[in-house]
N, CA, C and O of each residue as an XYZ file, in Angstrom:
776
protein
N       0.901     -1.409      0.148
C      -0.111     -0.025      0.028
C       0.689      1.284     -0.156
O       1.517      1.556      0.714
N       0.547      1.997     -1.049
C       1.464      3.413     -0.942
C       1.174      4.501     -0.098
O      -0.016      4.463      0.214
N       1.796      5.499      0.424
C       1.391      6.127      1.587
C       1.434      7.505      0.745
O       2.110      7.657     -0.272
N       0.652      8.427      1.297
C       0.668      9.883      0.170
C       0.800     10.592      1.549
O       0.500     10.080      2.627
N       1.281     11.816      1.362
C       1.038     12.995      2.304
C       0.679     14.170      1.069
O       1.331     14.525      0.088
N      -0.661     14.590      1.596
C      -1.320     15.954      0.476
C      -0.993     17.221      1.235
O      -1.615     17.483      2.265
N      -0.064     18.004      0.783
C       0.503     19.230      0.914
C      -0.204     20.327      0.134
O       0.075     20.608     -1.032
N      -1.291     21.024      0.982
C      -1.798     22.012      0.426
C      -0.673     23.480      1.069
O      -0.338     23.618      2.246
N      -0.345     24.264      0.093
C       0.710     25.208      0.406
C      -0.001     26.585     -0.547
O      -0.888     26.658     -1.397
N       0.721     27.359     -0.026
C       0.974     28.748     -0.961
C       2.144     29.644     -0.590
O       2.451     30.097      0.513
N       2.810     29.814     -1.954
C       4.184     30.465     -1.542
C       4.044     31.744     -1.117
O       4.929     32.519     -1.478
N       3.182     32.162     -0.456
C       3.076     33.488      0.367
C       3.110     33.131      2.077
O       3.142     33.929      3.014
N       3.090     31.548      2.100
C       2.855     31.296      3.327
C       4.545     31.024      4.056
O       5.152     30.010      3.713
N       4.987     31.701      4.741
C       6.159     31.549      5.174
C       6.627     30.325      6.075
O       7.772     29.938      6.309
N       5.237     29.762      6.569
C       5.509     28.579      7.076
C       5.128     27.453      6.545
O       5.229     26.371      7.123
N       4.673     27.610      5.428
C       4.335     26.559      4.109
C       6.058     26.270      3.720
O       6.502     25.124      3.650
N       6.975     27.595      3.471
C       8.272     27.325      3.151
C       9.041     26.067      4.267
O       9.469     24.958      3.948
N       9.026     26.493      5.161
C       9.818     26.263      6.243
C       9.132     24.585      6.403
O       9.771     23.565      6.662
N       7.918     24.690      6.202
C       7.213     23.021      6.352
C       8.052     22.151      5.212
O       8.606     21.075      5.438
N       8.026     22.807      4.018
C       8.283     22.042      2.874
C       9.921     21.652      2.537
O      10.277     20.827      1.696
N      11.054     22.676      3.648
C      12.376     22.233      3.707
C      12.491     20.829      4.475
O      13.465     20.123      4.212
N      11.389     20.319      5.564
C      11.233     19.150      5.947
C      10.543     17.925      5.052
O      10.555     16.753      5.428
N      10.001     18.335      3.933
C       9.214     17.455      3.431
C      10.487     16.226      2.902
O      10.770     15.344      3.713
N      10.966     16.240      1.977
C      12.071     15.227      1.587
C      12.667     14.398      2.426
O      12.829     13.223      2.097
N      13.081     14.862      3.619
C      13.537     14.003      4.945
C      12.791     13.135      5.225
O      13.149     11.957      5.219
N      11.240     13.632      5.621
C      10.217     13.108      6.105
C       9.850     12.187      4.880
O       9.945     11.013      5.238
N       9.474     12.295      3.597
C       9.135     11.343      2.612
C      10.249     10.187      2.508
O       9.744      9.090      2.271
N      11.664     10.184      2.633
C      12.729      9.359      2.939
C      12.436      8.472      4.062
O      12.563      7.254      3.937
N      12.007      9.077      5.280
C      12.145      8.193      6.454
C      10.882      7.297      6.439
O      10.937      6.111      6.763
N       9.466      8.064      5.956
C       8.536      7.223      5.899
C       7.924      6.317      4.485
O       6.828      5.762      4.408
N       9.046      6.375      3.394
C       8.373      6.074      1.946
C       7.336      6.573      1.466
O       6.575      5.828      0.848
N       7.028      7.949      1.616
C       5.391      8.401      1.337
C       5.454      9.407      0.618
O       6.264     10.276      0.942
N       4.695      9.582     -0.474
C       4.940     10.549     -1.776
C       4.250     11.439     -1.156
O       3.435     11.376     -0.236
N       4.773     12.464     -1.912
C       4.387     14.050     -1.622
C       3.802     14.398     -2.619
O       4.346     14.443     -3.722
N       2.079     14.832     -2.310
C       1.479     15.068     -3.198
C       1.170     17.037     -3.058
O       0.497     17.691     -2.261
N       1.983     17.419     -4.180
C       1.870     19.172     -3.695
C       0.544     19.629     -4.301
O       0.219     19.188     -5.403
N      -0.324     20.580     -3.576
C      -1.191     20.769     -3.773
C      -1.449     22.275     -3.923
O      -1.939     22.783     -2.914
N      -1.229     23.095     -4.948
C      -0.680     24.174     -4.865
C      -2.641     25.092     -4.599
O      -3.604     24.759     -5.288
N      -2.700     26.044     -3.623
C      -4.020     26.471     -3.567
C      -3.631     28.160     -3.441
O      -2.473     28.575     -3.420
N      -4.689     28.908     -3.374
C      -4.581     30.452     -3.045
C      -5.153     30.826     -1.471
O      -6.332     30.861     -1.120
N      -4.245     31.026     -0.849
C      -4.335     31.022      0.709
C      -5.441     32.304      0.911
O      -6.291     32.390      1.797
N      -5.224     33.065      0.047
C      -6.182     34.343      0.549
C      -7.516     33.897     -0.133
O      -8.436     34.405      0.508
N      -7.934     33.244     -1.046
C      -9.308     32.685     -1.338
C      -9.559     31.856      0.233
O     -10.432     32.308      0.975
N      -8.824     30.755      0.626
C      -8.988     30.093      1.725
C      -9.438     30.949      2.905
O     -10.409     30.696      3.618
N      -8.464     32.185      3.050
C      -8.777     33.015      4.191
C      -9.960     33.338      4.371
O     -10.508     33.099      5.447
N     -10.614     33.965      3.330
C     -11.724     34.750      2.809
C     -13.026     33.683      3.007
O     -14.072     33.977      3.585
N     -12.741     32.494      2.446
C     -13.754     31.240      2.265
C     -14.056     31.050      3.839
O     -15.218     30.857      4.198
N     -13.211     31.094      4.590
C     -13.323     30.248      5.991
C     -13.414     31.430      7.167
O     -13.435     31.214      8.378
N     -13.463     32.743      6.508
C     -13.666     33.859      7.862
C     -12.293     33.908      8.369
O     -12.229     34.731      9.281
N     -11.239     33.377      8.142
C     -10.031     33.389      8.741
C      -8.883     34.538      8.293
O      -9.091     34.699      7.090
N      -7.948     35.272      8.632
C      -7.408     36.256      8.359
C      -5.831     35.930      8.639
O      -5.460     35.136      9.503
N      -5.071     36.569      7.885
C      -3.601     36.566      8.067
C      -3.157     37.279      9.625
O      -3.505     38.354     10.112
N      -2.135     36.067     10.228
C      -1.466     36.708     11.260
C      -1.057     38.130     11.100
O      -1.118     38.922     12.039
N      -0.645     38.452      9.924
C      -0.425     40.141      9.965
C      -1.528     40.978      9.920
O      -1.350     42.164      9.640
N      -2.746     40.515     10.172
C      -3.976     41.168     10.151
C      -3.765     41.911     11.472
O      -4.199     43.053     11.628
N      -3.084     41.241     12.434
C      -3.147     41.537     14.218
C      -1.918     41.969     14.566
O      -1.136     41.027     14.692
N      -1.396     43.140     14.790
C      -0.157     43.751     14.627
C       0.844     42.966     15.656
O       2.036     42.785     15.411
N       0.125     42.490     16.946
C       1.053     41.825     17.865
C       1.232     40.578     17.581
O       2.281     40.030     17.920
N       0.271     39.912     16.925
C       0.481     38.377     16.288
C       1.580     38.475     15.054
O       2.489     37.651     14.954
N       1.405     39.531     14.160
C       2.396     39.898     13.022
C       3.634     39.985     13.789
O       4.457     39.316     13.164
N       4.074     40.384     14.639
C       5.568     40.745     15.483
C       5.637     39.468     16.133
O       6.800     39.194     16.430
N       4.766     38.550     16.474
C       5.400     37.072     17.073
C       5.705     36.717     15.698
O       6.886     36.642     15.358
N       4.819     36.502     14.913
C       4.971     35.471     13.716
C       6.471     35.660     13.269
O       7.188     34.664     13.181
N       6.882     36.713     13.032
C       7.952     37.271     12.952
C       9.365     36.338     13.522
O      10.205     35.670     12.919
N       9.165     36.642     14.891
C      10.165     35.841     16.044
C       9.995     34.281     15.734
O      10.958     33.552     15.500
N       8.482     33.788     15.762
C       8.536     32.537     15.429
C       9.070     31.595     14.011
O       9.221     30.373     13.971
N       9.265     32.471     13.034
C      10.034     32.156     11.940
C      11.164     32.007     12.025
O      11.609     30.997     11.480
N      11.922     32.728     12.582
C      13.460     32.803     12.889
C      13.556     31.586     13.688
O      14.271     30.712     13.197
N      12.988     31.320     14.837
C      12.983     30.263     15.914
C      12.960     28.859     14.878
O      13.819     27.984     14.982
N      11.788     28.797     13.828
C      11.722     27.491     13.639
C      12.968     27.326     12.167
O      13.496     26.260     11.848
N      13.164     28.470     11.577
C      14.392     28.597     10.729
C      15.693     27.834     11.237
O      16.298     26.906     10.699
N      15.955     28.526     12.484
C      17.179     28.159     13.257
C      17.068     26.517     13.710
O      18.001     25.760     13.443
N      15.756     25.995     14.471
C      15.396     24.939     14.509
C      15.651     23.979     13.725
O      16.290     22.998     14.105
N      15.237     24.099     12.632
C      15.647     23.258     11.292
C      16.811     23.590     10.764
O      17.112     22.784      9.883
N      17.525     24.343     10.898
C      18.563     24.593      9.959
C      18.760     25.066      8.898
O      19.915     25.056      8.474
N      17.689     25.648      8.099
C      17.434     26.483      7.063
C      17.623     27.632      7.007
O      17.485     28.200      8.091
N      18.009     28.519      5.819
C      17.880     29.776      5.291
C      16.761     30.265      5.804
O      16.032     29.352      6.191
N      16.215     31.568      6.010
C      15.307     32.077      6.311
C      15.527     33.769      6.047
O      16.387     34.433      6.626
N      14.795     34.170      5.294
C      15.058     36.137      5.287
C      13.493     36.300      4.925
O      12.793     35.703      4.106
N      13.169     37.475      5.968
C      11.822     38.115      5.809
C      12.051     38.894      4.726
O      13.054     39.601      4.624
N      10.877     38.792      3.602
C      10.913     39.392      2.809
C      10.401     40.638      2.687
O       9.204     40.859      2.869
N      11.294     41.594      2.357
C      10.702     43.029      2.433
C       9.250     43.550      1.505
O       8.587     44.563      1.727
N       8.993     42.417      0.317
C       7.893     42.722     -0.489
C       6.736     41.979      0.150
O       5.571     42.198     -0.182
N       7.057     41.163      1.003
C       5.611     40.269      1.518
C       4.782     41.037      2.427
O       5.266     41.776      3.284
N       3.360     40.846      2.224
C       2.946     40.147      1.305
C       2.597     40.666     -0.003
O       2.362     41.874     -0.010
N       2.503     40.048     -1.135
C       2.009     39.955     -2.545
C       0.860     38.968     -2.636
O       0.626     37.960     -1.969
N       0.140     39.586     -3.747
C      -0.853     38.547     -4.100
C       0.209     37.699     -4.938
O       1.166     38.122     -5.587
N      -0.270     36.244     -4.726
C       0.448     34.990     -5.288
C      -0.418     34.364     -6.334
O      -0.328     33.163     -6.587
N      -1.400     35.295     -7.051
C      -2.066     33.984     -8.070
C      -1.223     33.621     -9.300
O      -1.210     32.606     -9.996
N      -0.379     34.996     -9.362
C       0.441     34.075    -10.349
C       1.463     32.925    -10.102
O       1.527     31.923    -10.814
N       2.179     33.146     -9.127
C       2.795     31.949     -8.280
C       1.990     30.784     -8.239
O       2.455     29.647     -8.313
N       1.021     31.001     -8.145
C       0.539     29.507     -7.499
C      -0.159     29.227     -8.882
O      -0.301     28.017     -9.058
N      -0.655     30.041     -9.961
C      -0.969     29.277    -11.451
C       0.363     28.740    -12.179
O       0.317     27.870    -13.048
N       1.488     29.311    -11.761
C       2.731     28.759    -12.275
C       2.924     27.581    -11.995
O       3.167     26.735    -12.856
N       2.843     27.320    -10.681
C       2.769     26.046     -9.718
C       2.369     25.201    -10.654
O       3.117     24.396    -11.209
N       0.751     25.385    -10.959
C      -0.256     24.372    -11.307
C       0.336     23.943    -12.781
O       0.315     22.781    -13.188
N       0.910     25.147    -13.579
C       1.387     25.347    -14.956
C       2.452     24.183    -15.115
O       2.358     23.148    -15.775
N       3.651     24.717    -14.199
C       4.640     23.823    -13.833
C       4.461     22.196    -13.510
O       5.338     21.387    -13.813
N       3.407     21.879    -12.960
C       2.787     20.596    -12.620
C       2.725     19.745    -14.047
O       3.359     18.763    -14.434
N       1.752     20.502    -14.620
C       1.237     20.345    -16.160
C       1.964     19.783    -17.114
O       1.689     18.759    -17.740
N       3.424     20.851    -17.278
C       4.543     20.788    -17.819
C       5.191     19.965    -17.602
O       5.646     19.441    -18.619
N       5.663     19.307    -16.200
C       6.459     18.354    -15.751
C       8.339     19.384    -15.126
O       9.526     19.100    -14.961
N       7.666     20.264    -15.042
C       8.845     20.932    -14.515
C       8.790     21.382    -12.952
O       9.707     21.847    -12.275
N       7.430     21.104    -12.576
C       7.350     21.366    -11.174
C       8.475     21.357    -10.043
O       8.501     22.257     -9.205
N       9.374     20.351    -10.040
C      10.424     20.552     -8.898
C      10.989     21.876     -8.981
O      10.792     22.745     -8.132
N      11.974     22.073    -10.430
C      12.513     22.991    -10.544
C      11.774     24.298    -10.207
O      12.316     25.287     -9.713
N      10.453     24.187    -10.536
C       9.905     25.660    -10.348
C       9.387     25.921     -8.941
O       8.801     26.988     -8.758
N       9.521     25.141     -8.005
C       8.815     25.259     -6.751
C      10.177     25.588     -5.896
O      10.212     26.611     -5.214
N      11.291     24.699     -5.951
C      12.453     24.972     -5.591
C      12.801     26.436     -5.826
O      13.031     27.036     -4.776
N      12.910     27.260     -7.088
C      13.324     28.230     -7.292
C      12.264     29.352     -6.674
O      12.819     30.348     -6.209
N      11.129     29.332     -6.622
C      10.014     30.421     -6.300
C      10.154     30.062     -4.717
O       9.702     31.041     -4.124
N      10.495     29.288     -3.971
C      10.753     28.913     -2.692
C      11.764     29.846     -1.957
O      11.708     30.661     -1.036
N      12.718     29.344     -2.797
C      14.069     30.183     -2.708
C      14.291     31.883     -2.891
O      14.882     32.661     -2.141
N      13.800     32.063     -3.786
C      13.751     33.637     -4.181
C      12.673     34.113     -3.136
O      13.087     34.999     -2.388
N      11.605     33.778     -2.968
C      10.720     33.990     -1.825
C      11.319     34.518     -0.423
O      11.342     35.657      0.043
N      11.905     33.015      0.203
C      12.077     33.415      1.471
C      13.377     33.130      1.781
O      13.611     32.672      2.899
N      14.494     33.359      0.809
C      15.819     33.509      0.907
C      16.614     34.396      0.534
O      17.703     34.708      1.017
N      15.907     34.930     -0.591
C      16.908     35.684     -1.348
C      16.214     36.898     -1.578
O      16.612     37.603     -2.506
N      15.157     37.303     -0.835
C      14.311     38.676     -0.918
C      13.945     39.427     -2.492
O      14.331     40.554     -2.805
N      13.251     38.661     -3.227
C      13.334     39.095     -4.266
C      11.729     39.375     -4.548
O      10.912     38.520     -4.206
N      11.426     40.259     -5.006
C       9.781     41.146     -5.332
C       9.186     40.093     -6.469
O       9.203     40.485     -7.635
N       8.677     38.814     -6.186
C       7.989     38.154     -7.156
C       6.569     38.643     -7.250
O       5.895     38.138     -8.147
N       6.114     39.364     -6.627
C       5.017     40.310     -7.740
C       5.456     41.074     -8.802
O       4.542     41.445     -9.537
N       6.882     41.525     -9.204
C       6.830     42.192    -10.132
C       7.399     40.807    -11.553
O       8.301     39.980    -11.428
N       6.554     41.002    -12.676
C       6.458     39.942    -13.570
C       7.695     40.041    -14.489
O       7.759     39.046    -15.211
N       8.518     40.760    -14.657
C       9.875     40.976    -14.756
C      10.896     39.994    -14.249
O      11.671     39.254    -14.854
N      10.669     40.204    -12.900
C      11.560     39.643    -11.375
C      11.162     38.234    -11.563
O      12.063     37.395    -11.544
N       9.879     37.832    -11.751
C       9.739     36.442    -11.842
C      10.036     35.713    -12.892
O      10.395     34.552    -12.691
N       9.967     36.151    -14.052
C      10.479     35.489    -15.536
C      11.956     35.585    -15.341
O      12.541     34.672    -15.924
N      12.724     36.394    -14.712
C      14.534     36.227    -14.440
C      14.441     35.514    -13.218
O      15.604     35.388    -12.835
N      13.643     34.959    -12.369
C      14.241     33.710    -11.314
C      14.044     32.537    -12.094
O      15.002     31.769    -12.194
N      12.646     32.175    -12.839
C      12.528     31.311    -13.911
C      13.550     31.016    -14.852
O      13.876     29.841    -15.020
N      14.082     31.908    -15.471
C      15.039     31.738    -16.535
C      16.398     31.361    -15.691
O      17.247     30.558    -16.078
N      16.434     32.073    -14.506
C      17.803     31.696    -13.923
C      17.887     30.219    -13.152
O      18.939     29.757    -12.710
N      16.376     29.452    -13.057
C      16.435     28.176    -12.673
C      15.935     27.268    -13.938
O      15.122     26.345    -13.897
N      16.706     27.825    -15.177
C      16.844     27.032    -16.284
C      15.299     26.460    -16.682
O      15.284     25.374    -17.262
N      14.143     27.041    -16.443
C      12.934     26.981    -16.783
C      12.480     27.951    -18.070
O      13.047     29.015    -18.319
N      11.426     27.440    -18.802
C      11.024     28.059    -19.936
C      10.082     28.957    -19.561
O       8.915     28.698    -19.857
N      10.381     30.157    -18.856
C       9.387     31.555    -18.447
C       8.473     31.655    -19.148
O       7.309     31.597    -18.752
N       8.955     31.887    -20.767
C       7.785     32.295    -21.481
C       6.470     31.048    -21.807
O       5.342     31.308    -22.228
N       6.871     30.045    -21.560
C       5.997     28.962    -21.819
C       5.177     28.869    -20.497
O       4.096     28.282    -20.530
N       5.681     29.477    -19.208
C       5.139     29.048    -17.925
C       4.096     30.113    -17.953
O       2.975     29.863    -17.509
N       4.450     31.529    -18.548
C       3.774     33.007    -18.279
C       2.658     32.904    -19.334
O       1.670     33.637    -19.309
N       2.874     31.938    -20.279
C       1.608     31.366    -21.631
C       0.699     30.576    -20.641
O      -0.444     30.981    -20.429
N       1.043     29.777    -20.205
C       0.377     28.637    -19.299
C      -0.678     28.954    -18.019
O      -1.776     28.542    -17.644
N       0.381     29.987    -17.556
C      -0.628     31.111    -16.453
C      -1.870     31.351    -16.936
O      -2.806     31.339    -16.136
N      -2.064     31.559    -18.046
C      -3.277     32.115    -18.563
C      -4.227     31.389    -18.972
O      -5.318     31.860    -19.295
N      -3.858     29.795    -19.026
C      -4.636     29.012    -19.788
C      -5.817     28.588    -18.889
O      -5.490     28.346    -17.727
N      -7.123     28.450    -19.192
C      -7.831     28.414    -18.484
C      -8.211     26.866    -17.892
O      -9.022     26.591    -17.008
N      -7.397     26.003    -18.636
C      -7.083     24.442    -17.524
C      -6.162     24.790    -16.087
O      -6.319     24.116    -15.069
N      -5.335     25.761    -16.149
C      -4.487     26.294    -15.418
C      -5.298     26.767    -14.278
O      -5.355     26.320    -13.132
N      -6.028     27.945    -14.921
C      -7.044     28.585    -13.798
C      -7.874     27.720    -12.897
O      -8.113     27.898    -11.703
N      -8.266     26.764    -13.677
C      -9.508     26.088    -13.268
C      -8.814     24.879    -12.234
O      -9.231     24.330    -11.214
N      -7.896     24.790    -12.811
C      -7.237     23.700    -11.699
C      -6.956     24.328    -10.238
O      -7.451     23.857     -9.214
N      -6.115     25.430    -10.267
C      -6.066     25.950     -9.221
C      -7.335     26.301     -8.105
O      -7.274     26.202     -6.879
N      -8.360     26.690     -8.843
C      -9.651     27.324     -8.516
C     -10.061     25.900     -7.739
O     -10.489     26.164     -6.615
N     -10.053     24.724     -7.969
C     -10.299     23.615     -7.857
C      -9.593     23.024     -6.641
O     -10.101     22.443     -5.682
N      -8.628     23.231     -6.826
C      -7.982     22.986     -5.482
C      -8.090     23.764     -4.651
O      -7.740     23.387     -3.532
N      -8.519     24.929     -4.772
C      -8.735     25.858     -3.624
C     -10.254     25.499     -3.143
O     -10.458     25.491     -1.930
N     -11.104     25.264     -3.847
C     -12.336     24.687     -3.554
C     -12.182     23.559     -2.785
O     -12.513     23.585     -1.600
N     -11.680     22.476     -3.343
C     -11.407     21.386     -2.543
C     -11.009     21.659     -1.080
O     -11.605     21.207     -0.103
N      -9.850     22.513     -1.054
C      -9.034     22.808      0.067
C     -10.165     23.074      1.376
O     -10.213     22.438      2.429
N     -11.039     24.213      0.951
C     -12.029     24.742      1.783
C     -12.905     23.666      2.016
O     -13.279     23.558      3.184
N     -13.382     22.738      1.102
C     -14.358     21.847      1.312
C     -14.018     20.767      2.495
O     -14.778     20.334      3.361
N     -12.937     20.532      2.312
C     -12.035     19.777      3.244
C     -11.396     19.986      4.581
O     -10.711     19.147      5.165
N     -11.674     21.132      4.989
C     -11.723     21.957      6.106
C     -10.731     22.563      6.320
O     -10.491     22.798      7.505
N      -9.833     23.020      5.352
C      -8.815     23.862      4.884
C      -8.859     25.062      5.604
O      -9.798     25.698      5.127
N      -8.304     25.738      6.553
C      -8.555     27.367      7.003
C      -6.906     28.151      7.082
O      -6.509     29.260      7.438
N      -6.356     27.105      6.630
C      -4.518     28.459      6.542
C      -3.605     27.323      5.921
O      -4.094     26.217      5.689
N      -2.279     27.601      5.653
C      -1.187     26.770      5.309
C       0.040     27.183      6.047
O       0.429     28.281      6.447
N       0.544     25.962      6.108
C       0.184     24.675      5.501
C      -0.695     23.984      5.886
O      -1.132     24.174      7.021
N      -1.250     22.927      5.033
C      -2.391     22.158      5.708
C      -1.757     20.447      4.570
O      -1.515     20.117      3.409
N      -1.775     19.958      5.814
C      -1.432     18.084      5.057
C      -2.494     17.339      5.454
O      -3.223     17.619      6.406
N      -2.591     16.446      4.784
C      -3.701     15.508      4.999
C      -2.895     14.008      4.590
O      -2.150     13.850      3.623
N      -3.202     13.169      5.423
C      -2.588     11.611      5.262
C      -4.040     11.024      5.349
O      -4.671     11.225      6.386
N      -4.623     10.296      4.303
C      -5.750     10.155      4.151
C      -6.639     11.438      4.508
O      -6.381     12.589      4.155
N      -7.699     11.038      5.251
C      -8.480     12.089      5.505
C      -8.384     12.989      7.048
O      -9.124     13.869      7.487
N      -7.123     12.341      7.641
C      -6.518     13.320      8.699
C      -6.027     14.373      8.058
O      -5.366     14.589      7.042
N      -6.615     15.085      9.079
C      -5.897     16.840      8.522
C      -4.874     17.511      9.712
O      -5.074     17.579     10.925
N      -3.922     17.895      9.066
C      -2.894     18.261      9.947
C      -2.491     19.965      9.673
O      -2.209     20.133      8.486
N      -2.415     21.066     10.381
C      -2.178     22.409      9.892
C      -1.100     23.023     10.901
O      -1.167     23.261     12.107
N      -0.090     23.190      9.965
C       0.918     23.836     10.430
C       2.346     23.365     10.239
O       2.536     22.166     10.033
N       3.435     24.267     10.295
C       4.661     23.308     10.121
C       5.239     22.566     11.616
O       6.255     21.879     11.725
N       4.425     22.873     12.522
C       4.699     21.985     13.897
C       3.977     21.180     14.035
O       3.794     20.684     15.146
N       3.366     20.808     13.017
C       2.574     18.949     13.398
C       3.254     18.007     12.205
O       2.682     17.018     11.746
N       4.560     18.467     11.778
C       5.170     17.636     10.778
C       5.365     16.190     11.381
O       5.421     15.138     10.744
N       5.466     16.383     12.893
C       5.830     15.066     13.729
C       4.382     14.235     13.844
O       4.359     13.014     14.003
N       3.302     14.972     13.753
C       2.070     13.957     14.178
C       1.572     13.660     12.404
O       0.604     12.965     12.096
N       2.307     14.227     11.604
C       1.833     13.840      9.911
C       2.960     12.555      9.852
O       2.721     11.657      9.044
N       4.280     12.449     10.766
C       4.995     11.310     10.642
C       4.326     10.123     11.081
O       4.205      8.984     10.631
N       3.910     10.764     12.141
C       3.043      9.350     13.017
C       2.172      8.787     12.482
O       1.893      7.590     12.552
N       1.568      9.771     11.783
C      -0.119      8.876     10.997
C       0.375      7.925      9.885
O      -0.283      6.979      9.453
N       1.937      8.379      9.362
C       2.219      7.952      8.223
C       3.179      6.382      8.095
O       3.511      5.696      7.128
N       3.406      6.253      9.625
C       4.250      5.123     10.323
C       3.089      4.288     11.298
O       3.437      3.328     11.986
């Protein structure tokens, strides 16, 4: 029996980035497949009546401290992006397009690295194109595919499915129908797999 972890994420979620850095090792330890499920976090928050931690000043300040703690705990690079928050719809459509085109691993790594370790303004189309080209990706193809109805439709479907299944934030993981929210729940995700 194969084991899967569904990972619902948005590149604009720094905690999703932190969780993502831990998934390859988790997959290796558990022999599980990671199923990457791009979604629009802004739409999920709106549909569920939730809000970004940044909407509460004290919570936003604390989140900054927690992000640094988790990065240190995981031993991974993390820089608070001065352009955060941005509208991530283009990035998330790009993830779906890259999945459909077979270039998702390179796309995923390039976008997360640019956003959360290199302080890049991914809200700027030309900057995003440059990031993709530097990663060896066909930026023109991805930008064309971002506008394709099937890409837009798949991202919308992923987001609607997330809300239907109880997702209210990112990162969210599913092992079967059991849901886990937050990068700090990866121990429980691993337990559910083993």
